N, C-alpha and C positions, 0 to 999 in steps of 0.2 A: 536944345530939344527939351520938350515938356511932356510929361505923362500925367494925364488926368485919371484918377482912381475912382471907380464907382464900385458900389456893392448892390446887388439886386436883393431886395427883400421880398420873399415870397410869403403872402399871407394865406390864411386857411381857405378863404373863398376863392383861391386861384388868382387873386389880384397880385400884380407884381409892381413893386415900387423900386425906382432907382435912387440911390442916395450917395451923394458925392463924399469922398473922403478928402479931397483936395488934389492939389498938383504937386509934382516933384520935378525940379528943373535939373537937367544934365547938360554937361559940356557937349557941344556940337562935335568936337573932335577929341574924345577922351584919350588919355594915356592908360596904359595897362593898369597902373596903380589906382586910377580913379574910376575904372569901369564898374558897373553894377550898382546895386543899392548900398549906400553906406549904412553903418549901424545906427547912426543918429537918424538918418531918414526912416529906416525901419521902425525904430522906436516911435517916432512921430505918427506913422501910418497905423501902427498897432494901438496907440493910445486914441487915435481918432476913431478906430474901428470898435475899440472897447467902450467908448463913450456912446457911440451910436447904438450899440447892442444893449448896453445896460439901460439907457434911456428908454428904448422900446420896451424892454422887459419890465421897467417900473411902470410904464404907462399901462402895459396889459394887466399887471398885478393890481394897479390902482383901480382900473375899470372893473375888475372882478370883485374887488373888495368894497365897491360903491354900493352894491346891492346887499340889503339886510337879508338874513335868512327868511323873513317874512315875505320877501319879494319886493318890498319898497326901495326906491332910490334914496340913498342918504345924501344929505346936502353937505357941500364943502364947507367946513368951518374956517380953515385957512390953510396955508402952505408952509412947509419948512424944508430946509435943505438937508439933505442926507449925503453923507461921503461914503462911497463905495470903494473900499481899497482892494486893488488886485495887483497882480505881478506885472500888468501892463500899465499900471498908473492909477492914480485916484480919479474917481469920477463923482462930481458933485451934481446932483440933480434935485429938483423940486418935487416934493411928495405932498399930496393932499392929506389933510387930517379931517375926518369925517364927523359930522354931528351924529349923536346918538339917535337912532331911529325912535319914533313915538312908542313902537311896541316894547322896546327895551325899557323905556322911561316908565310906562305903565306897569310893567312887570316888576320893577324895582319899588314901586310905591306900596305894594302888599307886603313887603317883608321888613 
C-alpha cells in the first residue's frame, strides 16, 4: 500500500497549487507493531514540507527585494546558496544577489 502526500498552496489571488511531498509505502498486511507512520517516515515528510515552505518563502522575499525603492527592477548579479537551519532539518536554497540600482549608484557619487 502506498500513500501519496500532497500539500495545497493557496496564493493571494485565490490560485491553488498542489505540491507533491512524495510517497510513503506501507505493508499490505501490517502487524500491530508496524501500523501507522514510523518516526523516520514522519521526519522525512516534515523535512520535505519544510523544504517546500522555506523555498517558497525565499522566492517571495526575493521577488519583493528585486524592486528598488525608486520603483526600478534590479538585475540579478548572481546566485548563492543559503542554509536555513530549523528543527525539521536544514534547507539549502539558491538566493539571488542584486546589482545596485542606478539611483543608488548616482546618489553615492555626490558624497
